[in-house]
VEXSE-679948 format. One record per residue (C-alpha): residue number from 1; x, y, z; residue in three letters. Coordinates in Angstrom, 3 decimals. Layout:
// VEXSE-679948
+------+----------+----------+----------+------+
! keti !       px !       py !       pz ! zanu !
+------+----------+----------+----------+------+
!  NUM !        X !        Y !        Z !  ALA !
...
+------+----------+----------+----------+------+
//
This chain:
// VEXSE-679948
+------+----------+----------+----------+------+
! keti !       px !       py !       pz ! zanu !
+------+----------+----------+----------+------+
!    1 !    0.000 !    0.000 !    0.000 !  MET !
!    2 !    2.843 !    2.375 !    0.832 !  HIS !
!    3 !    4.509 !    1.724 !   -2.541 !  GLU !
!    4 !    1.191 !    2.331 !   -4.327 !  LEU !
!    5 !    0.769 !    5.644 !   -2.491 !  ARG !
!    6 !    4.332 !    6.560 !   -3.417 !  ARG !
!    7 !    3.832 !    5.711 !   -7.105 !  LYS !
!    8 !    0.648 !    7.799 !   -7.147 !  ALA !
!    9 !    2.533 !   10.623 !   -5.370 !  MET !
!   10 !   -0.066 !   10.581 !   -2.574 !  LEU !
!   11 !    2.711 !   10.834 !    0.023 !  ASP !
!   12 !    3.654 !   14.345 !   -1.158 !  LEU !
!   13 !    1.610 !   17.144 !    0.434 !  PRO !
!   14 !   -0.194 !   19.197 !   -2.164 !  GLY !
!   15 !    0.613 !   17.135 !   -5.251 !  PHE !
!   16 !   -2.671 !   15.142 !   -5.327 !  PRO !
!   17 !   -4.607 !   18.430 !   -5.272 !  SER !
!   18 !   -2.413 !   19.805 !   -8.044 !  TYR !
!   19 !   -2.828 !   16.672 !  -10.171 !  LEU !
!   20 !   -6.617 !   16.660 !   -9.766 !  LEU !
!   21 !   -6.695 !   20.343 !  -10.632 !  SER !
!   22 !   -4.735 !   19.772 !  -13.833 !  ARG !
!   23 !   -6.804 !   16.718 !  -14.785 !  ALA !
!   24 !  -10.072 !   18.648 !  -14.468 !  LEU !
!   25 !   -8.911 !   21.688 !  -16.416 !  THR !
!   26 !   -7.325 !   19.585 !  -19.165 !  MET !
!   27 !  -10.547 !   17.601 !  -19.556 !  PHE !
!   28 !  -12.476 !   20.852 !  -19.821 !  GLY !
!   29 !   -9.873 !   22.281 !  -22.205 !  ALA !
!   30 !  -10.411 !   19.385 !  -24.623 !  THR !
!   31 !  -14.212 !   19.719 !  -24.487 !  MET !
!   32 !  -14.630 !   23.490 !  -24.697 !  ALA !
!   33 !  -12.930 !   24.084 !  -28.097 !  PRO !
!   34 !  -15.200 !   21.501 !  -29.750 !  VAL !
!   35 !  -18.304 !   23.102 !  -28.269 !  ALA !
!   36 !  -17.112 !   26.638 !  -29.018 !  LEU !
!   37 !  -16.292 !   25.767 !  -32.618 !  ALA !
!   38 !  -19.714 !   24.286 !  -33.339 !  PHE !
!   39 !  -21.458 !   27.119 !  -31.519 !  ALA !
!   40 !  -19.643 !   29.822 !  -33.476 !  VAL !
!   41 !  -20.206 !   28.051 !  -36.789 !  LEU !
!   42 !  -23.886 !   27.527 !  -35.974 !  HIS !
!   43 !  -24.369 !   31.159 !  -34.960 !  THR !
!   44 !  -22.302 !   32.894 !  -37.632 !  THR !
!   45 !  -22.095 !   30.223 !  -40.371 !  ALA !
!   46 !  -18.604 !   31.586 !  -41.010 !  SER !
!   47 !  -15.262 !   29.773 !  -40.814 !  ALA !
!   48 !  -13.502 !   33.147 !  -40.718 !  SER !
!   49 !  -15.432 !   34.079 !  -37.573 !  SER !
!   50 !  -14.256 !   30.869 !  -35.920 !  LEU !
!   51 !  -10.700 !   31.718 !  -36.939 !  GLY !
!   52 !  -11.002 !   35.154 !  -35.350 !  LEU !
!   53 !  -12.302 !   33.698 !  -32.073 !  VAL !
!   54 !   -9.475 !   31.154 !  -31.932 !  LEU !
!   55 !   -6.918 !   33.847 !  -32.795 !  ALA !
!   56 !   -8.309 !   35.965 !  -29.964 !  ALA !
!   57 !   -7.403 !   33.093 !  -27.624 !  GLN !
!   58 !   -3.880 !   32.484 !  -28.866 !  THR !
!   59 !   -2.521 !   35.923 !  -29.775 !  ALA !
!   60 !   -2.610 !   37.332 !  -26.197 !  PRO !
!   61 !   -0.750 !   34.278 !  -24.948 !  GLN !
!   62 !    2.205 !   35.020 !  -27.220 !  VAL !
!   63 !    2.130 !   38.726 !  -26.318 !  VAL !
!   64 !    1.947 !   38.309 !  -22.532 !  PHE !
!   65 !    3.932 !   35.115 !  -21.913 !  LEU !
!   66 !    7.189 !   36.931 !  -21.136 !  LEU !
!   67 !    5.485 !   39.239 !  -18.664 !  VAL !
!   68 !    3.774 !   36.223 !  -17.115 !  GLY !
!   69 !    7.130 !   34.488 !  -16.739 !  GLY !
!   70 !    8.743 !   37.505 !  -15.072 !  ALA !
!   71 !    5.882 !   37.861 !  -12.595 !  ILE !
!   72 !    5.872 !   34.105 !  -11.977 !  GLY !
!   73 !    9.406 !   34.347 !  -10.576 !  ASP !
!   74 !    8.592 !   37.345 !   -8.369 !  ARG !
!   75 !    5.097 !   36.732 !   -6.973 !  ALA !
!   76 !    3.419 !   33.753 !   -5.322 !  SER !
!   77 !    2.863 !   31.118 !   -7.991 !  ARG !
!   78 !   -0.066 !   29.738 !   -6.049 !  LYS !
!   79 !   -1.727 !   33.148 !   -6.044 !  THR !
!   80 !   -1.110 !   33.557 !   -9.779 !  ILE !
!   81 !   -2.565 !   30.133 !  -10.574 !  MET !
!   82 !   -5.624 !   30.598 !   -8.375 !  VAL !
!   83 !   -6.308 !   34.086 !   -9.736 !  ALA !
!   84 !   -5.885 !   33.078 !  -13.383 !  THR !
!   85 !   -8.141 !   30.045 !  -12.935 !  ASN !
!   86 !  -10.822 !   32.346 !  -11.531 !  LEU !
!   87 !  -10.426 !   34.742 !  -14.464 !  VAL !
!   88 !  -10.647 !   31.879 !  -16.971 !  MET !
!   89 !  -13.727 !   30.569 !  -15.152 !  ALA !
!   90 !  -15.447 !   33.966 !  -15.423 !  LEU !
!   91 !  -14.463 !   34.304 !  -19.076 !  SER !
!   92 !  -15.873 !   30.897 !  -19.961 !  GLN !
!   93 !  -19.012 !   31.446 !  -17.866 !  ALA !
!   94 !  -19.729 !   34.718 !  -19.693 !  ALA !
!   95 !  -19.043 !   33.008 !  -23.035 !  THR !
!   96 !  -21.439 !   30.215 !  -22.070 !  ALA !
!   97 !  -24.156 !   32.724 !  -21.210 !  CYS !
!   98 !  -23.833 !   34.351 !  -24.643 !  LEU !
!   99 !  -24.058 !   30.981 !  -26.368 !  LEU !
!  100 !  -26.988 !   29.692 !  -24.315 !  VAL !
!  101 !  -28.963 !   32.906 !  -24.774 !  LEU !
!  102 !  -28.266 !   32.843 !  -28.511 !  GLY !
!  103 !  -26.671 !   36.290 !  -28.398 !  ASP !
!  104 !  -23.168 !   35.268 !  -29.477 !  ALA !
!  105 !  -21.943 !   38.647 !  -30.710 !  ASP !
!  106 !  -18.612 !   38.057 !  -32.441 !  LEU !
!  107 !  -16.848 !   41.047 !  -30.879 !  VAL !
!  108 !  -17.934 !   40.069 !  -27.359 !  LEU !
!  109 !  -16.831 !   36.484 !  -27.923 !  LEU !
!  110 !  -13.425 !   37.685 !  -29.107 !  MET !
!  111 !  -13.035 !   39.973 !  -26.085 !  ILE !
!  112 !  -13.950 !   37.197 !  -23.650 !  LEU !
!  113 !  -11.611 !   34.713 !  -25.297 !  GLN !
!  114 !   -8.834 !   37.320 !  -25.339 !  ALA !
!  115 !   -9.279 !   37.705 !  -21.573 !  ILE !
!  116 !   -9.007 !   33.922 !  -21.311 !  TRP !
!  117 !   -5.808 !   34.014 !  -23.378 !  GLY !
!  118 !   -4.225 !   36.733 !  -21.224 !  ILE !
!  119 !   -4.980 !   34.755 !  -18.062 !  ALA !
!  120 !   -3.527 !   31.654 !  -19.679 !  ARG !
!  121 !   -0.319 !   33.555 !  -20.495 !  ALA !
!  122 !    0.194 !   34.277 !  -16.792 !  PHE !
!  123 !   -0.870 !   30.791 !  -15.678 !  PHE !
!  124 !    1.422 !   28.765 !  -17.960 !  THR !
!  125 !    4.892 !   29.875 !  -16.719 !  PRO !
!  126 !    3.791 !   29.691 !  -13.079 !  ALA !
!  127 !    2.344 !   26.218 !  -13.644 !  ASN !
!  128 !    5.572 !   24.953 !  -15.244 !  THR !
!  129 !    7.573 !   26.072 !  -12.207 !  ALA !
!  130 !    5.221 !   24.602 !   -9.598 !  VAL !
!  131 !    6.138 !   20.910 !   -9.828 !  VAL !
!  132 !    9.740 !   21.364 !   -8.539 !  PRO !
!  133 !    8.258 !   23.240 !   -5.566 !  ASP !
!  134 !    6.049 !   20.239 !   -4.746 !  LEU !
!  135 !    8.203 !   17.252 !   -5.727 !  VAL !
!  136 !   11.831 !   16.227 !   -4.998 !  PRO !
!  137 !   14.140 !   16.331 !   -8.029 !  ALA !
!  138 !   14.456 !   12.542 !   -8.276 !  GLU !
!  139 !   10.656 !   12.162 !   -8.526 !  ARG !
!  140 !    9.926 !   14.922 !  -11.033 !  ILE !
!  141 !    9.708 !   12.487 !  -13.957 !  GLN !
!  142 !    7.070 !   10.426 !  -12.100 !  ASP !
!  143 !    5.097 !   13.592 !  -11.379 !  ALA !
!  144 !    5.367 !   14.704 !  -15.006 !  THR !
!  145 !    4.301 !   11.228 !  -16.133 !  ALA !
!  146 !    1.123 !   11.435 !  -14.029 !  LEU !
!  147 !    0.245 !   14.867 !  -15.410 !  VAL !
!  148 !    0.993 !   13.693 !  -18.953 !  THR !
!  149 !   -1.129 !   10.579 !  -18.438 !  LEU !
!  150 !   -4.108 !   12.629 !  -17.288 !  SER !
!  151 !   -3.640 !   14.927 !  -20.299 !  ARG !
!  152 !   -3.537 !   11.971 !  -22.678 !  SER !
!  153 !   -6.733 !   10.538 !  -21.224 !  ILE !
!  154 !   -8.372 !   13.958 !  -21.530 !  ALA !
!  155 !   -7.332 !   14.255 !  -25.182 !  PHE !
!  156 !   -8.983 !   10.916 !  -25.917 !  ILE !
!  157 !  -12.152 !   11.329 !  -23.843 !  CYS !
!  158 !  -12.813 !   15.084 !  -23.872 !  GLY !
!  159 !  -13.599 !   15.610 !  -27.574 !  PRO !
!  160 !  -15.666 !   12.414 !  -27.675 !  ALA !
!  161 !  -17.744 !   13.475 !  -24.672 !  VAL !
!  162 !  -18.194 !   16.979 !  -26.101 !  ALA !
!  163 !  -19.261 !   15.563 !  -29.460 !  GLY !
!  164 !  -21.876 !   13.389 !  -27.769 !  GLY !
!  165 !  -23.228 !   16.168 !  -25.560 !  LEU !
!  166 !  -23.561 !   18.626 !  -28.444 !  ILE !
!  167 !  -26.195 !   16.320 !  -29.953 !  VAL !
!  168 !  -28.516 !   16.792 !  -26.958 !  VAL !
!  169 !  -27.306 !   20.050 !  -25.359 !  TRP !
!  170 !  -26.687 !   23.611 !  -26.350 !  ASN !
!  171 !  -22.871 !   23.900 !  -26.762 !  PRO !
!  172 !  -22.958 !   26.767 !  -24.280 !  GLY !
!  173 !  -23.646 !   24.325 !  -21.437 !  PHE !
!  174 !  -20.437 !   22.453 !  -22.279 !  ILE !
!  175 !  -18.465 !   25.702 !  -22.115 !  VAL !
!  176 !  -20.186 !   26.378 !  -18.773 !  LEU !
!  177 !  -18.894 !   22.996 !  -17.598 !  GLY !
!  178 !  -15.388 !   24.159 !  -18.501 !  ASP !
!  179 !  -15.943 !   27.245 !  -16.339 !  ALA !
!  180 !  -16.989 !   25.049 !  -13.404 !  LEU !
!  181 !  -13.840 !   22.950 !  -13.804 !  PHE !
!  182 !  -11.770 !   26.125 !  -13.513 !  PHE !
!  183 !  -13.605 !   27.078 !  -10.320 !  LEU !
!  184 !  -12.957 !   23.679 !   -8.741 !  VAL !
!  185 !   -9.352 !   23.883 !   -9.913 !  SER !
!  186 !   -8.905 !   27.246 !   -8.200 !  ALA !
!  187 !  -10.180 !   25.771 !   -4.934 !  ALA !
!  188 !   -7.776 !   22.829 !   -5.214 !  LEU !
!  189 !   -4.795 !   25.042 !   -6.060 !  LEU !
!  190 !   -5.528 !   27.246 !   -3.046 !  ALA !
!  191 !   -4.527 !   24.274 !   -0.879 !  ARG !
!  192 !   -1.007 !   23.974 !   -2.295 !  LEU !
!  193 !    1.848 !   24.469 !    0.212 !  PRO !
!  194 !    3.885 !   26.753 !   -2.050 !  LEU !
!  195 !    6.341 !   29.447 !   -1.077 !  LYS !
!  196 !    6.974 !   32.738 !   -2.808 !  ARG !
!  197 !    9.867 !   32.625 !   -5.334 !  PRO !
!  198 !   13.123 !   34.322 !   -4.375 !  VAL !
!  199 !   13.845 !   36.295 !   -7.557 !  ALA !
!  200 !   15.721 !   39.552 !   -6.940 !  ALA !
!  201 !   13.062 !   41.984 !   -5.671 !  PRO !
!  202 !   15.104 !   45.046 !   -6.649 !  GLU !
!  203 !   14.853 !   44.206 !  -10.356 !  GLU !
!  204 !   12.266 !   46.032 !  -12.417 !  ASN !
!  205 !   10.303 !   44.177 !  -15.091 !  LEU !
!  206 !   12.778 !   44.981 !  -17.873 !  ARG !
!  207 !   15.764 !   43.836 !  -15.802 !  GLN !
!  208 !   13.899 !   40.699 !  -14.800 !  SER !
!  209 !   13.225 !   39.841 !  -18.446 !  LEU !
!  210 !   16.892 !   40.427 !  -19.328 !  ILE !
!  211 !   17.996 !   38.159 !  -16.486 !  THR !
!  212 !   15.537 !   35.515 !  -17.664 !  GLY !
!  213 !   16.935 !   35.746 !  -21.192 !  TRP !
!  214 !   20.478 !   35.258 !  -19.856 !  ARG !
!  215 !   19.326 !   32.173 !  -17.975 !  GLU !
!  216 !   17.722 !   30.889 !  -21.186 !  PHE !
!  217 !   20.449 !   31.790 !  -23.694 !  ALA !
!  218 !   23.337 !   30.797 !  -21.392 !  GLY !
!  219 !   22.466 !   27.111 !  -21.689 !  ARG !
!  220 !   23.130 !   25.527 !  -25.063 !  SER !
!  221 !   20.898 !   22.571 !  -24.264 !  TRP !
!  222 !   17.905 !   24.867 !  -23.624 !  VAL !
!  223 !   18.010 !   27.024 !  -26.737 !  TRP !
!  224 !   18.986 !   24.149 !  -29.034 !  SER !
!  225 !   16.113 !   21.963 !  -27.816 !  MET !
!  226 !   13.661 !   24.877 !  -27.946 !  VAL !
!  227 !   14.782 !   25.691 !  -31.490 !  SER !
!  228 !   14.121 !   22.102 !  -32.521 !  SER !
!  229 !   10.663 !   22.220 !  -30.925 !  PHE !
!  230 !    9.983 !   25.466 !  -32.762 !  GLY !
!  231 !   10.871 !   23.710 !  -36.019 !  PHE !
!  232 !    8.568 !   20.816 !  -35.121 !  TYR !
!  233 !    5.666 !   23.165 !  -34.397 !  GLN !
!  234 !    6.274 !   25.274 !  -37.495 !  GLY !
!  235 !    6.948 !   22.499 !  -40.034 !  VAL !
!  236 !    6.073 !   18.988 !  -38.849 !  VAL !
!  237 !    2.714 !   19.625 !  -37.173 !  ARG !
!  238 !    1.394 !   21.727 !  -40.088 !  PRO !
!  239 !    2.450 !   18.938 !  -42.459 !  ALA !
!  240 !    0.382 !   16.487 !  -40.419 !  ILE !
!  241 !   -2.689 !   18.575 !  -39.650 !  PHE !
!  242 !   -2.949 !   20.537 !  -42.902 !  VAL !
!  243 !   -1.634 !   18.120 !  -45.539 !  VAL !
!  244 !   -3.082 !   15.016 !  -43.863 !  GLY !
!  245 !   -6.746 !   16.085 !  -44.147 !  PRO !
!  246 !   -6.136 !   17.290 !  -47.734 !  VAL !
!  247 !   -4.914 !   13.834 !  -48.729 !  LEU !
!  248 !   -7.674 !   12.088 !  -46.798 !  ALA !
!  249 !  -10.348 !   14.169 !  -48.536 !  ALA !
!  250 !   -8.840 !   13.634 !  -52.003 !  GLY !
!  251 !  -10.319 !   11.429 !  -54.691 !  GLU !
!  252 !   -8.172 !    8.441 !  -53.699 !  ASP !
!  253 !   -7.968 !    9.376 !  -50.032 !  GLY !
!  254 !   -9.057 !    7.350 !  -47.028 !  MET !
!  255 !  -11.931 !    9.698 !  -46.191 !  GLY !
!  256 !  -12.736 !   11.861 !  -43.185 !  ALA !
!  257 !  -13.856 !    8.980 !  -40.959 !  SER !
!  258 !  -10.663 !    7.000 !  -41.470 !  ALA !
!  259 !   -8.545 !   10.125 !  -40.920 !  TRP !
!  260 !  -10.416 !   10.735 !  -37.675 !  GLY !
!  261 !   -9.471 !    7.225 !  -36.565 !  LEU !
!  262 !   -5.838 !    7.923 !  -37.435 !  VAL !
!  263 !   -5.935 !   10.991 !  -35.188 !  ILE !
!  264 !   -7.569 !    8.849 !  -32.491 !  ALA !
!  265 !   -4.632 !    6.446 !  -32.885 !  ALA !
!  266 !   -2.368 !    9.381 !  -32.031 !  GLN !
!  267 !   -4.312 !    9.724 !  -28.789 !  GLY !
!  268 !   -3.659 !    6.063 !  -28.022 !  VAL !
!  269 !    0.028 !    6.589 !  -28.751 !  GLY !
!  270 !    0.092 !    9.556 !  -26.409 !  SER !
!  271 !   -1.430 !    7.403 !  -23.679 !  LEU !
!  272 !    1.175 !    4.656 !  -24.220 !  LEU !
!  273 !    3.967 !    7.235 !  -24.146 !  GLY !
!  274 !    2.663 !    8.503 !  -20.810 !  SER !
!  275 !    2.679 !    4.984 !  -19.350 !  LEU !
!  276 !    6.215 !    4.383 !  -20.634 !  LEU !
!  277 !    7.500 !    7.229 !  -18.475 !  LEU !
!  278 !    6.662 !    5.367 !  -15.261 !  PHE !
!  279 !    9.421 !    2.795 !  -15.734 !  TRP !
!  280 !   11.822 !    4.084 !  -18.394 !  TRP !
!  281 !   14.641 !    6.260 !  -17.037 !  ARG !
!  282 !   16.968 !    7.104 !  -19.957 !  PRO !
!  283 !   20.486 !    7.916 !  -18.780 !  SER !
!  284 !   20.523 !   10.867 !  -21.220 !  ARG !
!  285 !   16.950 !   12.214 !  -21.149 !  PRO !
!  286 !   17.533 !   15.139 !  -23.524 !  LEU !
!  287 !   19.254 !   12.948 !  -26.089 !  LEU !
!  288 !   16.361 !   10.485 !  -25.887 !  ALA !
!  289 !   13.813 !   13.306 !  -26.106 !  SER !
!  290 !   15.430 !   14.746 !  -29.206 !  ASN !
!  291 !   15.603 !   11.405 !  -31.020 !  LEU !
!  292 !   12.058 !   10.375 !  -30.102 !  LEU !
!  293 !   10.612 !   13.377 !  -31.959 !  VAL !
!  294 !   12.111 !   11.850 !  -35.106 !  GLY !
!  295 !    9.474 !    9.080 !  -34.987 !  LEU !
!  296 !    6.921 !   11.475 !  -36.459 !  ASP !
!  297 !    9.037 !   11.577 !  -39.630 !  SER !
!  298 !    8.052 !    7.952 !  -40.212 !  LEU !
!  299 !    4.399 !    8.972 !  -39.986 !  PHE !
!  300 !    4.999 !   11.761 !  -42.511 !  LEU !
!  301 !    6.666 !    9.338 !  -44.912 !  LEU !
!  302 !    3.765 !    6.935 !  -44.488 !  GLY !
!  303 !    1.373 !    9.718 !  -45.485 !  LEU !
!  304 !    3.516 !   10.648 !  -48.482 !  ALA !
!  305 !    3.706 !    7.039 !  -49.694 !  LEU !
!  306 !   -0.082 !    6.654 !  -49.220 !  THR !
!  307 !    0.162 !    3.707 !  -46.872 !  PHE !
!  308 !   -3.162 !    2.058 !  -46.063 !  GLY !
!  309 !   -5.151 !    2.815 !  -42.936 !  PHE !
!  310 !   -3.644 !    0.011 !  -40.819 !  GLY !
!  311 !    0.062 !    0.845 !  -41.301 !  PRO !
!  312 !   -0.646 !    4.573 !  -41.064 !  LEU !
!  313 !   -2.547 !    4.189 !  -37.802 !  ALA !
!  314 !    0.348 !    2.137 !  -36.399 !  LEU !
!  315 !    2.845 !    4.832 !  -37.399 !  LEU !
!  316 !    0.554 !    7.415 !  -35.795 !  ALA !
!  317 !    0.678 !    5.465 !  -32.532 !  VAL !
!  318 !    4.494 !    5.305 !  -32.569 !  PHE !
!  319 !    4.863 !    8.952 !  -33.569 !  GLY !
!  320 !    2.534 !   10.258 !  -30.873 !  ALA !
!  321 !    4.085 !    7.993 !  -28.226 !  ALA !
!  322 !    7.511 !    9.345 !  -29.153 !  GLY !
!  323 !    6.476 !   13.001 !  -29.053 !  VAL !
!  324 !    4.580 !   12.618 !  -25.759 !  THR !
!  325 !    7.511 !   10.862 !  -24.099 !  THR !
!  326 !    9.934 !   13.407 !  -25.545 !  ALA !
!  327 !    7.890 !   16.321 !  -24.237 !  ASP !
!  328 !    7.709 !   14.873 !  -20.720 !  ALA !
!  329 !   11.438 !   14.059 !  -20.615 !  LEU !
!  330 !   12.220 !   17.601 !  -21.743 !  TRP !
!  331 !    9.872 !   19.203 !  -19.210 !  LEU !
!  332 !   11.099 !   17.140 !  -16.271 !  SER !
!  333 !   14.730 !   17.942 !  -17.179 !  THR !
!  334 !   13.946 !   21.649 !  -17.457 !  LEU !
!  335 !   12.254 !   21.579 !  -14.055 !  GLN !
!  336 !   15.229 !   19.817 !  -12.458 !  ARG !
!  337 !   18.042 !   21.830 !  -13.993 !  GLU !
!  338 !   16.766 !   25.428 !  -13.988 !  ILE !
!  339 !   16.892 !   27.270 !  -10.639 !  PRO !
!  340 !   13.451 !   27.793 !   -9.146 !  SER !
!  341 !   13.807 !   31.576 !   -9.039 !  ASP !
!  342 !   14.291 !   31.682 !  -12.837 !  ALA !
!  343 !   12.128 !   28.765 !  -13.988 !  LEU !
!  344 !    8.996 !   30.749 !  -14.845 !  SER !
!  345 !   10.958 !   33.185 !  -17.018 !  ARG !
!  346 !   12.910 !   30.442 !  -18.800 !  VAL !
!  347 !    9.618 !   28.605 !  -19.311 !  SER !
!  348 !    8.032 !   31.676 !  -20.899 !  SER !
!  349 !   10.918 !   31.997 !  -23.390 !  TYR !
!  350 !   10.645 !   28.260 !  -24.042 !  GLU !
!  351 !    6.916 !   28.471 !  -24.767 !  TRP !
!  352 !    7.348 !   31.381 !  -27.165 !  ILE !
!  353 !   10.253 !   29.726 !  -28.958 !  GLY !
!  354 !    8.346 !   26.473 !  -29.281 !  SER !
!  355 !    4.982 !   27.818 !  -30.417 !  LEU !
!  356 !    5.579 !   31.108 !  -32.210 !  ALA !
!  357 !    6.112 !   29.533 !  -35.641 !  LEU !
!  358 !    3.032 !   27.313 !  -35.504 !  ASN !
!  359 !    0.432 !   29.804 !  -36.832 !  PRO !
!  360 !    2.785 !   30.920 !  -39.626 !  LEU !
!  361 !    3.590 !   27.310 !  -40.464 !  GLY !
!  362 !   -0.081 !   26.416 !  -40.708 !  MET !
!  363 !   -0.762 !   29.315 !  -43.052 !  ALA !
!  364 !    2.292 !   28.748 !  -45.270 !  VAL !
!  365 !    1.691 !   25.004 !  -45.517 !  THR !
!  366 !   -1.892 !   25.628 !  -46.595 !  GLY !
!  367 !   -0.625 !   27.811 !  -49.442 !  LEU !
!  368 !    2.174 !   25.442 !  -50.488 !  LEU !
!  369 !   -0.112 !   22.419 !  -50.798 !  VAL !
!  370 !   -1.603 !   23.794 !  -53.997 !  THR !
!  371 !    1.786 !   24.869 !  -55.393 !  VAL !
!  372 !    4.229 !   22.010 !  -54.792 !  VAL !
!  373 !    1.868 !   19.172 !  -53.898 !  GLY !
!  374 !    1.205 !   17.237 !  -50.662 !  PRO !
!  375 !    3.828 !   14.513 !  -51.148 !  ALA !
!  376 !    6.652 !   17.019 !  -51.626 !  THR !
!  377 !    5.740 !   18.848 !  -48.431 !  ILE !
!  378 !    5.510 !   15.627 !  -46.421 !  LEU !
!  379 !    8.836 !   14.188 !  -47.615 !  VAL !
!  380 !   10.625 !   17.533 !  -47.169 !  THR !
!  381 !    9.274 !   17.918 !  -43.634 !  ALA !
!  382 !   10.215 !   14.332 !  -42.751 !  ALA !
!  383 !   13.797 !   14.636 !  -44.017 !  VAL !
!  384 !   14.234 !   18.077 !  -42.443 !  ALA !
!  385 !   13.029 !   16.688 !  -39.119 !  ASN !
!  386 !   15.690 !   13.973 !  -39.247 !  PHE !
!  387 !   18.339 !   16.600 !  -40.069 !  VAL !
!  388 !   17.284 !   18.832 !  -37.167 !  VAL !
!  389 !   17.433 !   15.859 !  -34.764 !  ARG !
!  390 !   20.997 !   15.145 !  -35.933 !  ALA !
!  391 !   22.080 !   18.777 !  -35.474 !  LEU !
!  392 !   20.692 !   19.044 !  -31.938 !  VAL !
!  393 !   22.879 !   16.104 !  -30.873 !  VAL !
!  394 !   25.923 !   18.397 !  -31.272 !  PHE !
!  395 !   24.769 !   20.674 !  -28.430 !  ALA !
!  396 !   27.007 !   19.597 !  -25.500 !  PRO !
!  397 !   24.351 !   19.736 !  -22.796 !  GLY !
!  398 !   21.961 !   17.562 !  -24.787 !  VAL !
!  399 !   24.504 !   14.726 !  -24.614 !  ARG !
!  400 !   25.819 !   15.374 !  -21.100 !  ARG !
!  401 !   22.810 !   16.040 !  -18.882 !  ILE !
!  402 !   21.771 !   12.816 !  -17.189 !  GLY !
!  403 !   19.143 !   11.672 !  -14.761 !  ASN !
!  404 !   19.402 !   12.685 !  -11.079 !  PRO !
!  405 !   21.322 !    9.514 !  -10.178 !  ALA !
!  406 !   24.081 !   10.110 !  -12.753 !  ARG !
!  407 !   24.087 !   13.877 !  -13.136 !  LYS !
!  408 !   27.344 !   15.298 !  -14.541 !  LYS !
!  409 !   27.001 !   19.013 !  -14.898 !  LYS !
!  410 !   28.925 !   21.092 !  -17.404 !  ALA !
!  411 !   29.119 !   24.632 !  -15.987 !  PRO !
!  412 !   28.523 !   26.475 !  -19.250 !  ASP !
!  413 !   25.693 !   24.170 !  -20.263 !  ASP !
!  414 !   23.899 !   23.758 !  -16.979 !  VAL !
!  415 !   24.117 !   27.199 !  -15.451 !  ARG !
!  416 !   24.118 !   30.522 !  -17.221 !  ALA !
!  417 !   27.267 !   32.613 !  -16.707 !  PRO !
!  418 !   27.098 !   35.264 !  -14.012 !  ASP !
!  419 !   27.909 !   38.639 !  -15.646 !  PRO !
!  420 !   28.911 !   40.163 !  -12.317 !  ALA !
!  421 !   31.355 !   37.362 !  -11.564 !  ALA !
!  422 !   32.810 !   37.622 !  -15.048 !  ALA !
!  423 !   33.360 !   41.358 !  -14.616 !  ALA !
!  424 !   35.148 !   40.827 !  -11.293 !  GLN !
!  425 !   37.483 !   38.255 !  -12.807 !  SER !
+------+----------+----------+----------+------+
//
């Protein structure tokens, strides 16, 4: 019984509340977009309106992430997370009211979703830095595995539940459910035994951002891995989620239903990758993380060569398992190696570097499909992904950083240089 409690992290004060909080909000986060999309399309009958609402969610996150990271290292992370969950709850509740009452004015929806996006920008860096405050370094991978597992289950179940409820309910009620999950999450997070970060209080916001950048840029393993993730988000994911549906809908394609099952297979792969993390402890987690992302190249090649449904679904499982495992290994390493007083700021730079190219990549890929053809895009993205994986291996920290039991730190790769110390020497 004791070992079971330890594996479930029930012996760590505060972590069960944190895990339940994340599980609830991730389940709601996978339901709400489905409901919101159908509600907007039903109300406005316009795909461009849906695009504007979704852009209103994402754009503020990119704009405010750095500020959120700076504040996350200076203020109480628990307070930030509770407050932002309450703001997101109010935003979703107001959105739900508009949808239920049938008065879904586009401008109001965009404003409410922009408020949600701003709150999310402050929540994300604080949330990334919370796990090391709750969990010892040697158990961070287990904690990350549990969070990743709950996310994988949510990605499989949430959209399916939302799709079923939309048939019998107004989509606004599903969005209202998301708001309630945020409220419960805020109550759970209020119980966390977290301390205030110890970032230099005399720094103003600009100085804090500069210090955060030095912490980020002073580690070759951080910026090289983040650059590779930015490539993945800007090239590989658009190739899958833009070119894939185009091929499926083509004259000789597998059809929308079969493509939906392929995407569901990715959810299964994500779940398997989460389970793998509970027993696999690679001696070089960053090296393993980098190489695992290369598995999605096999899925891209399968799409390009028009493999049948069975082989393609199998490749989707392997690709998603690899990416999920890679993401968790990267996150747990980041949480172990970056000092707590800088983790929110480094996380904010990491999020921007990883995600900034995704919207541009989606748009450019959509244009290129008609110019160069789907197969060319898929093969190019697959080969480029292999090349990027090979280049990242040359970053010293990616090869050197080990697990907590075998950690061998390289000063210039593990800790950013101290400008003051350098000046004195």
